[in-house]
C-alpha positions as CSV (number, residue, x, y, z in Angstrom):
1,M,0.0,0.0,0.0
2,S,1.4,3.4,-1.0
3,S,2.4,5.6,1.9
4,K,1.8,8.9,-0.3
5,Q,-0.9,11.2,0.9
6,P,-3.9,11.4,-1.6
7,I,-4.1,14.4,-3.7
8,T,-7.3,16.4,-2.9
9,N,-9.0,18.9,-5.1
10,D,-10.2,20.9,-2.1
11,P,-9.3,24.6,-2.8
12,D,-8.7,25.2,0.9
13,S,-6.0,22.6,1.2
14,E,-2.4,23.7,1.9
15,E,-1.3,22.5,-1.6
16,H,-3.7,25.2,-3.2
17,L,-2.8,28.0,-0.9
18,P,-0.8,30.8,-2.4
19,I,2.7,31.1,-1.6
20,P,3.4,34.4,0.2
21,A,5.7,36.9,-1.6
22,P,9.1,37.2,0.2
23,D,9.9,40.4,2.0
24,E,12.2,42.2,-0.2
25,S,13.7,44.2,2.7
26,L,15.0,40.8,4.0
27,T,16.7,39.5,1.0
28,L,19.1,40.6,-1.7
29,A,18.3,43.1,-4.5
30,R,17.8,41.6,-7.9
31,K,20.5,43.7,-9.5
32,K,23.0,42.2,-7.0
33,L,22.2,38.5,-8.0
34,A,24.3,36.5,-10.3
35,G,21.2,34.5,-11.7
36,S,22.9,31.1,-11.4
37,A,20.7,28.0,-11.6
38,Q,23.1,26.1,-9.2
39,C,25.1,27.2,-6.3
40,L,28.6,28.2,-7.3
41,N,30.0,26.8,-4.1
42,C,28.4,23.3,-3.8
43,G,26.3,22.9,-6.9
44,T,23.1,22.6,-5.2
45,E,20.0,23.8,-7.3
46,L,18.9,27.2,-6.1
47,K,15.4,28.1,-5.1
48,G,16.2,31.6,-4.1
49,P,19.0,34.1,-3.5
50,F,20.6,31.9,-0.9
51,C,21.8,28.3,-1.1
52,Y,19.8,26.3,1.3
53,Y,22.5,23.7,1.7
54,C,25.7,25.9,2.3
55,G,24.2,29.3,2.8
56,Q,26.3,31.0,0.2
57,P,24.4,34.0,-1.4
58,D,24.1,33.9,-5.3
59,R,25.9,37.3,-5.7
60,N,27.6,38.8,-8.7
61,F,30.8,40.6,-8.0
62,M,31.7,41.3,-11.6
63,R,30.3,44.7,-11.8
64,F,31.3,48.3,-12.2
65,F,33.9,49.0,-9.5
66,P,32.1,52.1,-7.8
67,V,29.0,50.1,-7.6
68,L,30.8,47.2,-6.0
69,F,32.8,49.4,-3.7
70,R,29.5,51.0,-2.5
71,D,28.0,47.4,-1.9
72,L,31.2,46.6,0.0
73,M,30.7,49.6,2.2
74,E,27.1,48.8,2.8
75,D,28.1,45.2,3.9
76,L,30.8,46.7,6.3
77,F,28.7,49.2,8.0
78,D,25.2,47.7,7.2
79,L,23.6,51.1,6.7
80,D,20.4,49.6,5.4
81,S,17.0,49.3,6.8
82,R,18.3,47.1,9.6
83,F,20.4,50.0,10.8
84,M,17.5,52.4,10.8
85,R,15.3,49.9,12.6
86,T,18.1,49.6,15.2
87,V,18.6,53.3,16.0
88,K,15.2,53.9,17.6
89,P,15.2,51.1,20.1
90,L,18.9,51.6,20.8
91,L,18.3,55.2,21.9
92,F,14.8,55.1,23.3
93,R,13.9,51.6,24.3
94,P,16.3,50.4,27.0
95,G,17.0,46.6,26.8
96,R,14.7,46.1,23.8
97,L,17.5,45.2,21.4
98,T,19.1,42.7,24.0
99,R,15.6,41.1,24.7
100,D,14.8,40.7,21.0
101,Y,18.2,39.2,20.2
102,M,17.9,36.7,23.0
103,E,14.4,35.7,21.8
104,G,15.5,35.1,18.4
105,R,14.3,38.3,16.6
106,R,17.8,39.1,15.3
107,F,17.8,39.7,11.5
108,R,15.7,42.8,11.7
109,Y,18.5,44.7,13.7
110,A,22.1,45.4,13.1
111,P,24.4,42.8,14.6
112,P,25.7,43.8,18.1
113,M,29.4,43.6,17.2
114,R,29.0,45.6,14.1
115,L,26.9,48.2,15.9
116,Y,29.6,48.5,18.6
117,I,32.4,48.8,16.1
118,F,30.6,51.5,14.1
119,S,29.6,53.7,17.0
120,S,33.0,53.4,18.9
121,I,35.0,54.3,15.6
122,L,32.8,57.4,15.2
123,F,33.1,58.5,18.8
124,F,36.8,58.0,19.0
125,L,37.4,59.7,15.7
126,L,35.2,62.7,16.7
127,A,36.8,62.9,20.2
128,A,40.4,62.8,18.8
129,F,39.5,65.5,16.4
130,L,38.0,67.8,19.0
131,S,40.7,67.2,21.6
132,S,43.6,67.8,19.2
133,D,44.9,71.4,18.7
134,A,45.9,70.5,15.2
135,I,42.9,72.3,13.8
136,Q,41.7,75.3,15.9
137,M,38.5,77.4,15.4
138,N,39.9,81.0,15.5
139,G,36.5,82.5,15.3
140,L,34.3,84.0,12.7
141,E,36.7,86.7,11.5
142,N,35.1,87.4,8.2
143,N,31.6,88.6,7.5
144,D,30.9,85.8,4.9
145,G,29.4,83.4,7.5
146,I,32.1,80.8,7.0
147,I,34.0,79.1,9.9
148,H,37.7,79.6,9.1
149,L,40.0,76.9,10.4
150,S,43.6,77.4,11.1
151,T,46.4,74.8,11.8
152,N,48.3,77.0,14.3
153,N,47.4,78.9,17.5
154,T,50.3,81.3,17.8
155,E,48.2,84.5,18.6
156,P,46.7,83.1,21.9
157,E,50.2,81.8,23.0
158,Q,51.8,85.2,22.3
159,E,49.0,86.8,24.3
160,Q,49.4,84.4,27.1
161,E,53.2,85.1,27.2
162,Q,52.5,88.9,27.1
163,E,50.1,88.5,30.1
164,Q,52.7,86.5,32.1
165,E,55.4,89.1,31.4
166,Q,53.0,91.9,32.5
167,E,52.1,90.0,35.7
168,Q,55.7,89.4,36.5
169,E,56.6,93.1,35.9
170,Q,53.8,94.1,38.2
171,E,54.9,91.7,40.9
172,Q,58.5,93.0,40.7
173,E,57.2,96.7,40.9
174,A,55.1,95.8,44.0
175,V,58.3,94.2,45.6
176,R,60.3,97.3,44.8
177,E,57.6,99.6,46.3
178,V,57.6,97.6,49.5
179,L,61.4,97.6,49.7
180,N,61.5,101.4,49.1
181,I,59.5,101.9,52.4
182,L,62.5,100.5,54.3
183,P,65.1,103.0,55.7
184,L,67.9,103.9,53.3
185,E,70.5,102.0,55.3
186,E,68.7,98.8,55.1
187,Q,67.9,99.3,51.5
188,K,71.6,99.6,50.8
189,Q,72.2,96.2,52.4
190,I,69.5,94.5,50.4
191,E,70.3,93.7,46.7
192,I,66.9,94.0,45.2
193,D,67.9,93.0,41.5
194,K,69.7,89.9,42.9
195,I,66.7,88.7,45.0
196,L,64.3,89.2,42.1
197,A,66.5,87.3,39.7
198,E,67.0,84.4,42.1
199,S,63.2,84.3,42.7
200,E,62.6,84.2,38.9
201,N,65.1,81.3,38.5
202,E,63.5,79.4,41.4
203,T,60.1,79.7,39.7
204,L,61.4,78.6,36.4
205,G,63.1,75.7,38.1
206,E,60.0,74.4,39.6
207,L,58.6,73.8,36.1
208,S,61.2,71.2,35.2
209,F,62.7,68.1,36.8
210,E,65.6,65.6,36.2
211,A,65.8,61.9,36.5
212,R,67.7,62.2,39.8
213,D,64.4,63.7,41.3
214,F,63.2,60.1,41.3
215,S,64.2,58.1,44.3
216,F,64.6,54.4,44.9
217,N,65.7,52.9,48.2
218,N,65.4,56.2,49.8
219,E,68.3,57.5,47.6
220,P,68.2,59.5,44.4
221,W,67.9,57.3,41.3
222,D,71.0,56.6,39.3
223,R,71.3,54.3,36.4
224,E,74.7,53.0,37.4
225,N,74.8,53.3,41.2
226,N,71.2,53.1,42.3
227,P,68.9,51.7,39.5
228,V,65.4,50.3,40.1
229,D,65.8,46.6,40.7
230,I,62.6,45.0,41.9
231,K,63.4,41.4,42.7
232,W,60.1,39.8,41.7
233,L,60.2,41.5,38.2
234,P,62.2,40.0,35.3
235,A,65.3,41.7,34.3
236,W,63.9,43.1,31.0
237,L,61.1,44.8,32.9
238,N,63.6,46.4,35.4
239,D,65.6,47.6,32.4
240,R,62.6,49.0,30.7
241,I,61.5,50.9,33.9
242,N,65.1,52.4,34.2
243,D,64.9,53.3,30.6
244,E,61.6,55.2,31.0
245,I,62.9,57.0,34.2
246,E,66.0,58.1,32.2
247,G,64.0,59.3,29.3
248,S,61.1,60.9,31.3
249,P,62.5,64.4,31.4
250,Q,62.9,64.7,27.7
251,K,59.3,63.2,27.2
252,A,58.0,65.7,29.7
253,E,59.6,68.5,27.8
254,Q,58.2,67.2,24.6
255,I,54.7,67.1,26.1
256,N,55.1,70.6,27.5
257,E,55.9,71.9,24.1
258,N,53.2,69.9,22.3
259,P,50.4,68.4,24.6
260,N,48.9,66.8,21.5
261,L,51.6,64.0,21.5
262,I,50.2,62.4,24.7
263,I,46.6,62.9,23.5
264,E,47.1,61.3,20.1
265,K,49.0,58.4,21.7
266,A,46.1,57.9,24.2
267,F,43.6,57.8,21.4
268,D,45.8,55.3,19.7
269,I,45.4,52.9,22.6
270,L,41.9,53.6,23.9
271,P,39.7,52.0,21.2
272,A,41.6,48.7,21.4
273,T,41.5,49.0,25.2
274,M,37.8,49.4,25.4
275,F,37.4,46.6,23.0
276,V,39.4,44.2,25.2
277,L,37.5,45.6,28.2
278,L,34.2,44.3,26.9
279,P,34.6,40.6,28.1
280,V,35.7,41.9,31.5
281,V,32.6,44.1,31.7
282,A,30.4,41.0,30.7
283,L,32.2,39.1,33.6
284,I,31.0,41.9,36.0
285,F,27.4,41.3,34.9
286,K,27.9,37.6,35.1
287,F,29.2,38.0,38.7
288,W,26.3,40.2,40.0
289,Y,23.7,38.0,38.2
290,L,25.3,34.7,39.0
291,F,22.0,33.1,40.0
292,A,20.0,34.5,37.1
293,K,20.6,31.3,34.9
294,R,22.1,33.4,32.1
295,Y,24.9,32.3,29.7
296,Y,28.0,34.5,29.5
297,V,27.3,35.3,25.9
298,E,24.0,36.9,26.9
299,H,25.8,39.3,29.3
300,L,28.3,40.0,26.5
301,I,25.4,40.9,24.0
302,F,23.9,43.1,26.7
303,S,27.3,44.9,27.2
304,L,27.7,45.4,23.5
305,H,24.3,47.0,23.2
306,N,24.7,49.3,26.3
307,H,28.3,50.4,25.1
308,S,27.0,51.3,21.7
309,F,24.1,53.4,23.3
310,L,26.9,55.0,25.4
311,F,29.1,55.8,22.5
312,V,26.1,57.2,20.4
313,S,25.1,59.3,23.5
314,L,28.6,60.7,23.8
315,I,28.6,61.5,20.1
316,L,25.5,63.4,20.4
317,I,26.8,65.4,23.4
318,L,30.0,66.3,21.6
319,L,28.0,67.5,18.5
320,A,25.6,69.4,20.7
321,N,28.6,71.1,22.4
322,I,30.0,72.1,19.1
323,A,26.6,73.5,18.1
324,N,26.4,75.3,21.4
325,T,29.8,77.0,20.8
326,L,29.1,77.9,17.2
327,L,25.6,79.3,17.9
328,G,27.0,81.4,20.8
329,K,29.4,82.9,18.3
330,Y,26.7,83.7,15.9
331,D,24.6,85.2,18.9
332,Y,21.6,83.0,18.9
333,P,20.7,82.8,22.6
334,T,17.6,80.8,22.1
335,A,19.4,78.0,20.2
336,V,22.2,78.1,22.7
337,T,19.8,77.5,25.5
338,A,18.2,74.6,23.5
339,T,21.5,72.8,22.9
340,Y,22.4,73.4,26.6
341,W,19.2,71.7,27.7
342,A,19.7,68.9,25.0
343,I,23.2,68.1,26.6
344,V,21.5,68.0,30.0
345,A,18.7,65.8,28.9
346,I,21.1,63.2,27.2
347,S,23.3,63.3,30.3
348,V,20.3,62.4,32.6
349,W,18.9,59.9,30.2
350,V,22.3,57.8,30.1
351,P,22.1,56.5,33.7
352,V,18.2,56.2,33.6
353,Y,18.5,54.2,30.4
354,M,21.2,51.9,32.0
355,L,18.9,51.2,35.0
356,I,15.9,50.5,32.9
357,S,17.8,48.3,30.6
358,L,18.9,46.1,33.6
359,R,15.2,45.8,34.6
360,V,14.1,44.9,31.2
361,V,16.8,42.3,30.3
362,Y,17.1,40.6,33.7
363,Q,13.5,41.1,34.9
364,Q,14.0,41.5,38.7
365,N,12.1,43.8,40.9
366,W,13.0,47.4,41.0
367,F,14.6,47.1,44.6
368,M,17.1,44.4,43.4
369,T,17.7,46.2,40.1
370,L,18.6,49.4,41.8
371,G,20.9,47.7,44.2
372,K,22.7,45.8,41.5
373,F,22.8,49.0,39.3
374,T,24.7,50.7,42.2
375,L,27.2,47.8,42.7
376,I,27.7,47.3,38.9
377,G,28.2,51.0,38.5
378,I,30.9,51.2,41.3
379,S,32.7,48.1,39.8
380,Y,32.6,49.6,36.4
381,L,33.9,53.0,37.4
382,T,36.7,51.4,39.4
383,L,37.6,49.3,36.4
384,L,37.4,52.3,34.1
385,T,39.7,54.3,36.5
386,I,42.2,51.6,36.5
387,V,42.1,51.2,32.7
388,T,42.3,55.1,32.2
389,S,45.4,55.3,34.5
390,G,46.9,52.4,32.6
391,V,46.3,54.1,29.2
392,A,47.8,57.4,30.6
393,I,50.9,55.5,31.7
394,A,51.1,53.4,28.4
395,S,50.8,56.6,26.5
396,F,53.7,58.1,28.2
397,V,55.9,55.0,27.9
398,L,55.1,54.5,24.2
399,L,55.7,58.3,23.4
């Protein structure tokens, strides 16, 4: 007896139901398809734009280079409908992205790792640009409404030097007036010019230091007679410490002349440091939610989403701060007030967002959530302080 199901002519049967059209926003555009009958990777007959056996898309890369380059950039940053669908919950619905990702609704949103990389790159590029003195806004000097950028900042430096000289002359004049009050016999015994010169030299001497200013074993450091020699450290690390002490005065002088050196080096290290820090932050969540029966990867996804939100918020604050400064120069008080309150609103929303996201993702009562939010915040800030100090030291060492 045949095991095949009998064919029915019932129009309501599943065989006669119309096949729903695929959602074009969730597949590949026709112009990007190669039009192959079989998968070019495994030879399986294709029923759509993807091979159901190996998963390779039927894409055509033999196209005009600018078009291909645009598609590659789209694949890299994923600036399509998924990205636009991700922005709203990322900014205004705390914990929604993480909840949907854990429940399997993933394809509609940008992947967490790509979202983190894209937002962090934008933030660090913008922060490095704003913190550097390589390009300075010297003001709207012309009446053409254009912001003129300059690569130097010599005028403010000259004005500062002139102000310092004037202050020094005023101090010296005040000292002379006080000394002139003394009787003539005592004035002859006091060498005013010599005292002022010594005072000036002492002031200048306080701004510099030498390697001998460091001490080790309660004695001044000396590379030959009293070097740093910590017994539990390997010899190469002790040598590196001594090298840094020996070269620190020259590095300090370079930083004093050009502070951008240390800033640029710090921004070279920070992005990679923050990325390496992510698994540690996920471990913090894992520790404080040890009995929540969550896998480590769930905490990692949550950490990626919240850091992405943090980077986007910081980008908005930086842009609002720029707008505030420019609108102030153009004398738009209402707009300046609006940008100021926008910065305040974003700054308040960041901790509120973090608190609500904990509640949404881990679904504990508000009392437990608030307590763990405080403990996680203290742990994170402590870790961030240690990392920031390490980055500052590493920036100085690698200078």
